[in-house]
C-alpha positions in Angstrom: 109.4 115.6 94.5 108.9 114.1 97.9 111.3 111.2 98.4 112.1 110.4 102.0 115.6 109.2 102.8 116.7 107.7 106.1 120.5 107.3 106.4 122.1 105.4 109.3 119.3 106.6 111.6 119.8 105.8 115.3 117.6 106.6 118.3 119.1 105.9 121.7 117.6 106.7 125.1 119.2 107.2 128.5 121.0 104.1 129.7 122.2 103.3 126.2 119.0 101.6 125.1 118.7 101.8 121.3 115.2 101.9 119.9 116.4 102.2 116.3 119.8 100.8 115.3 121.3 102.6 112.3 118.6 101.9 109.7 118.7 102.9 106.0 115.6 103.3 103.9 114.8 105.1 100.6 111.1 105.9 100.0 110.3 107.0 96.5 108.0 109.9 95.4 104.3 108.9 95.5 105.2 105.5 97.1 103.0 104.0 99.9 105.4 102.3 102.4 104.2 100.5 105.5 106.5 99.9 108.5 105.3 96.8 110.3 106.5 94.8 113.3 105.7 93.8 116.9 105.4 96.3 119.7 108.8 97.8 120.6 110.4 97.1 117.2 111.1 100.9 116.5 108.5 101.5 113.8 106.6 104.3 115.6 109.9 105.9 116.8 111.1 105.9 113.2 107.8 107.6 112.1 108.1 110.2 114.8 111.7 111.0 113.8 110.5 111.6 110.2 107.8 113.9 111.6 110.3 115.8 113.8 108.5 114.8 117.0 111.4 112.6 118.2 115.0 113.8 118.2 117.5 111.8 116.1 120.5 110.5 118.0 122.6 109.9 114.9 122.1 109.8 111.1 120.2 112.0 108.6 116.7 112.3 107.3 115.9 114.1 104.0 112.5 114.9 102.6 112.4 116.0 98.9 116.2 116.2 98.9 116.4 118.6 101.9 118.0 117.4 105.1 115.4 118.1 107.9 117.3 117.0 111.0 117.2 120.6 112.4 113.9 121.7 110.8 110.9 121.9 113.2 107.9 119.7 112.5 105.7 122.6 111.3 108.2 123.4 108.6 108.7 119.9 107.2 105.6 120.0 105.0 104.3 116.8 106.4 100.8 115.8 107.7 100.3 113.2 110.3 97.2 111.1 111.1 97.3 109.6 114.6 95.7 106.7 116.4 93.4 109.1 118.3 91.6 111.4 116.0 92.4 114.6 118.0 89.4 116.5 116.7 88.2 119.7 118.3 84.8 118.8 119.9 83.4 122.4 119.7 84.1 122.7 116.0 82.2 121.3 113.1 83.7 118.9 110.6 84.3 121.7 108.2 86.0 123.9 110.9 88.2 121.0 112.0 89.4 120.3 108.5 89.9 124.0 107.8 91.6 124.9 111.1 95.2 124.3 109.9 94.7 126.4 106.8 93.1 129.1 108.8 96.1 129.3 111.1 98.3 129.7 108.1 96.1 132.5 106.8 95.0 130.9 103.6 92.3 132.8 101.6 88.8 131.8 102.5 88.0 130.8 99.0 91.1 128.5 98.8 90.2 126.9 102.2 86.6 126.3 101.1 87.8 124.7 97.8 90.3 122.4 99.6 87.9 121.3 102.3 85.1 120.5 99.9 87.4 118.6 97.6 88.8 116.5 100.5 85.2 115.9 101.7 84.3 114.7 98.2 87.3 112.3 98.1 86.4 110.9 101.5 82.6 110.8 100.9 81.9 113.0 104.0 80.3 116.0 102.3 77.0 115.5 104.2 78.8 115.5 107.5 80.5 118.9 107.1 78.2 120.7 109.5 78.2 118.0 112.2 80.2 118.1 115.4 82.6 115.1 116.2 80.3 113.8 118.9 77.7 113.1 116.2 80.1 110.9 114.1 81.0 107.3 114.3 84.6 106.2 114.8 85.1 105.6 111.1 83.7 109.0 110.2 86.0 110.7 112.7 89.0 108.9 111.2 87.9 110.2 107.7 87.7 113.7 109.1 91.2 113.3 110.5 92.4 112.1 107.1 90.6 115.1 105.5 92.4 117.5 107.8 95.7 116.0 106.5 94.6 116.0 102.8 93.6 119.7 102.8 97.2 120.7 103.7 98.4 119.2 100.4 101.7 118.1 102.1 104.8 116.5 100.6 104.4 113.4 102.9 101.5 111.7 104.8 102.5 110.0 108.0 100.0 107.5 109.5 100.6 106.2 113.1 98.4 103.1 113.6 95.3 105.0 112.5 92.9 102.1 112.5 93.8 100.4 115.8 90.8 102.0 117.7 88.2 100.7 115.2 86.4 97.4 115.3 87.3 94.6 112.9 84.7 95.3 110.2 85.4 99.0 110.2 89.1 98.4 109.9 88.6 96.5 106.7 86.4 99.3 105.3 88.9 102.0 106.3 91.8 100.1 104.7 89.9 100.2 101.5 89.2 104.0 101.9 92.9 104.7 102.7 94.0 102.8 99.6 91.4 104.7 97.4 92.6 108.0 98.8 96.2 107.2 98.0 95.3 106.2 94.5 93.5 109.5 94.1 95.9 111.9 95.8 99.2 110.0 95.2 101.1 111.7 98.0 104.2 109.9 99.4 102.9 108.0 102.4 104.6 106.3 105.4 102.2 104.1 107.4 102.9 102.4 110.7 101.0 99.3 111.9 101.5 96.1 113.9 98.9 94.4 111.8 100.6 92.5 109.0 97.2 92.1 107.1 97.1 95.9 106.9 100.6 96.0 105.7 100.1 93.5 102.9 96.9 95.0 101.7 97.9 98.7 101.7 101.6 98.8 100.8 103.6 99.2 97.6 106.5 98.1 99.7 106.5 96.6 103.3 109.4 97.3 105.7 109.5 94.6 108.4 111.2 95.8 111.6 112.4 93.8 114.6 114.4 95.0 117.6 115.3 98.3 116.0 116.6 97.0 112.7 115.0 96.4 109.3 114.8 92.6 108.6 113.5 92.9 105.0 112.0 95.4 102.6 110.0 94.5 99.5 106.6 94.2 97.8 104.0 92.3 99.8 104.1 89.2 97.6 107.9 89.1 97.7 107.9 89.0 101.5 105.2 86.4 101.6 106.8 84.0 99.0 110.5 84.8 99.6 111.1 85.8 103.2 114.8 86.4 104.0 114.7 85.4 107.7 112.7 83.2 110.1 111.3 86.3 111.7 109.8 87.6 108.4 108.6 84.2 107.4 106.7 83.9 110.8 105.4 87.4 110.9 104.0 87.7 107.4 101.0 85.5 106.8 98.1 84.6 109.0 98.0 82.1 110.6 101.8 82.2 111.0 104.1 79.8 109.1 104.7 76.4 110.8 108.3 75.8 111.8 109.1 72.1 112.3 112.5 70.8 113.5 114.0 68.5 110.8 117.1 66.9 109.4 118.2 67.2 105.8 119.4 63.8 104.5 120.8 62.5 101.2 118.5 60.1 99.4 119.5 58.4 96.1 120.7 61.6 94.3 118.2 63.8 95.9 117.4 65.1 99.4 114.8 64.3 102.0 113.5 66.3 104.9 113.1 64.0 107.9 110.7 65.3 110.6 109.5 63.9 113.9 108.3 60.4 113.9 110.5 59.5 111.0 108.2 61.0 108.4 110.3 61.8 105.3 109.4 64.4 102.6 111.4 64.7 99.4 112.8 68.0 98.4 111.7 69.2 94.9 114.5 68.5 92.4 114.7 72.3 91.5 115.9 73.0 95.1 118.3 70.1 95.7 121.4 72.0 94.6 120.4 75.0 96.7 120.1 72.9 99.8 122.8 70.2 99.3 125.4 72.0 101.4 123.1 71.6 104.4 122.7 67.8 104.1 123.2 66.0 107.3 122.5 69.1 109.3 119.5 70.1 111.5 117.2 72.6 109.8 113.8 74.2 110.4 111.2 73.1 107.9 108.9 76.0 107.2 105.5 75.6 105.6 102.4 77.8 105.7 99.1 76.4 106.9 97.6 77.1 103.4 100.4 74.8 102.0 99.6 72.0 104.4 96.1 71.0 103.4 93.7 68.2 102.6 93.6 66.1 99.4 90.7 68.1 97.9 93.2 70.4 96.2 93.2 70.1 92.4 96.9 71.0 92.0 98.9 67.8 92.8 102.3 69.1 91.7 105.0 68.6 94.4 102.5 67.4 96.9 103.6 64.9 99.5 101.3 62.9 101.9 101.6 62.9 105.6 99.2 62.0 108.5 98.6 64.1 111.6 96.0 63.9 114.4 94.1 67.2 115.1 93.9 68.5 118.7 91.7 71.5 117.9 89.4 72.1 114.9 88.2 75.7 114.1 85.4 75.9 111.5 85.6 79.5 110.0 82.9 79.3 107.3 84.9 79.5 104.0 87.7 77.4 105.5 88.6 75.2 108.5 91.8 75.5 110.6 93.1 72.4 112.2 95.8 72.4 114.9 98.2 69.6 115.7 101.2 68.8 117.9 104.2 67.0 116.5 106.8 66.1 119.1 105.8 69.3 121.1 105.8 71.5 118.0 102.5 73.2 117.2 101.3 73.0 113.6 98.3 74.5 111.8 96.7 73.5 108.5 94.1 75.3 106.4 91.5 72.8 105.2 88.5 72.8 102.9 85.3 73.4 105.0 83.9 70.1 103.8 86.8 68.0 105.0 85.6 65.6 107.7 88.3 66.4 110.2 87.7 65.2 113.8 89.7 65.8 117.0 91.7 62.7 117.9 91.3 61.0 114.5 94.3 60.8 112.1 93.9 63.1 109.1 95.5 62.6 105.7 97.2 65.8 104.6 99.3 67.0 101.7 102.4 69.2 102.1 103.0 71.5 99.1 106.8 71.1 98.9 107.1 73.7 96.1 106.1 76.3 98.7 108.3 75.1 101.6 111.2 77.0 103.2 114.3 75.7 105.0 115.8 77.8 107.7 119.3 77.5 109.2 118.6 77.4 113.0 122.1 78.8 113.7 121.5 82.0 111.8 117.7 82.2 111.4 118.3 82.9 107.8 116.2 81.3 105.0 118.5 79.0 103.0 
């Protein structure tokens, strides 16, 4: 079994700066967990503490039920794939993948078996005799992954492994990493600042901010049911719109009144949940894909509003329109055939069944 347990983990540097502030996290055997957040949120520091490359200030880390705080990295039975590939340039792909096993004095037959099996999984068998300089960036990253796979560790640790690749190759390598995990099923902890990577790869996503964990859950749960304004704004691309508003009573129901006096009714199923905030300022959160044109076929809980685009971005399969409402920037995702023009009012529909209300005093989703 290869569960990873983080219990009250703290990492503090000189001067009292805390990079990680007492986090708790349980990662199950065979699970693929992604730590995601902006630069400086503590995600890479957390990964390095699991690996033993960073000393823990307080707390406890256990791998497979064994506390590893005082166990050196080489004895933790983990394999790490870094942002830079760290391949030996004078060695062939085969020799790079076999090097760790050779140092541990594995039998040659076992090394050969493991290297060839990892090469088969990663589809790099024809590359085994090449040197790293003869490989593309994506091929080098596969070799780095292969070097980790042959070790057959308890846990894989990935530290932003795709950030050096171009956009098209990142998409391809995301698919490759997911395929490998489905085949090998090793417990995996993966760090990235890219929320698209997090959503597409993870069994569960851990959203970190300023050294704490904001929310943990499956990708769809974080997308549809964010717990805080930070999670709501970080998960999803383009980011969720946050519009200052007032929640007001309206003939047995509630209305959200936004800038310019526009009033949008709250769906009846949410009235009881929100009633305690009537008469108070709130943030009205709605994603660009839920603020769209009238071409949608689903008319349930859709409410009309009119905005004037300042920027139009045609993107092929969709069009993004950007507006300003009393100084607040708003984006909408439109059908590409929508005749949107800069400076001309555009009729939109707000999908109120997908809205979120945030308490500005706490930044918590109501």
